[in-house]
PAKOLKE-5555 format. One record per residue (C-alpha): x, y, z; residue in three letters; residue number from 0. Coordinates in steps of 0.001 Angstrom, whole numbers. Example, Ala and Ser with C-alpha at 12.3 -4.5 7.8 and 13.67 -1.06 7.14 Angstrom:
BEGIN
NODE,12300,-4500,7800,ALA,0
NODE,13670,-1060,7140,SER,1
This chain:
BEGIN
NODE,-47620,186481,-33993,UNK,0
NODE,-45989,183107,-35127,UNK,1
NODE,-46137,180770,-32600,UNK,2
NODE,-44612,177785,-35227,UNK,3
NODE,-41203,179627,-34827,UNK,4
NODE,-38204,177844,-32850,UNK,5
NODE,-38548,182017,-30982,UNK,6
NODE,-41543,180499,-29064,UNK,7
NODE,-39863,177542,-27542,UNK,8
NODE,-36990,180046,-26340,UNK,9
NODE,-38934,180619,-23101,UNK,10
NODE,-39027,177121,-22435,UNK,11
NODE,-35596,176266,-22843,UNK,12
NODE,-35108,179363,-20498,UNK,13
NODE,-37357,178044,-17723,UNK,14
NODE,-35421,174426,-18353,UNK,15
NODE,-32471,176070,-18167,UNK,16
NODE,-33296,178135,-14690,UNK,17
NODE,-34639,175614,-13384,UNK,18
NODE,-32363,172871,-14095,UNK,19
NODE,-29261,175901,-12039,UNK,20
NODE,-31697,176694,-9308,UNK,21
NODE,-31889,172799,-8533,UNK,22
NODE,-28279,172013,-8828,UNK,23
NODE,-27671,175015,-6596,UNK,24
NODE,-29614,174299,-4215,UNK,25
NODE,-28175,171309,-3673,UNK,26
NODE,-25204,172177,-4133,UNK,27
NODE,-25581,174369,-713,UNK,28
NODE,-27277,171104,941,UNK,29
NODE,-24165,169294,270,UNK,30
NODE,-21908,172646,2131,UNK,31
NODE,-24444,172712,4484,UNK,32
NODE,-24132,168828,5729,UNK,33
NODE,-20667,168688,4976,UNK,34
NODE,-19809,172074,7507,UNK,35
NODE,-22456,170484,9963,UNK,36
NODE,-20432,166907,9512,UNK,37
NODE,-17202,168344,10851,UNK,38
């Protein structure tokens, strides 16, 4: 197995993308919850 290949960096990118999407999703849900509480 050659870890020098760019394919070895793929799981790291996927992990960063998933964390980013999860963080934005959670913040979006929090904003919606605050908006629904404010009304």
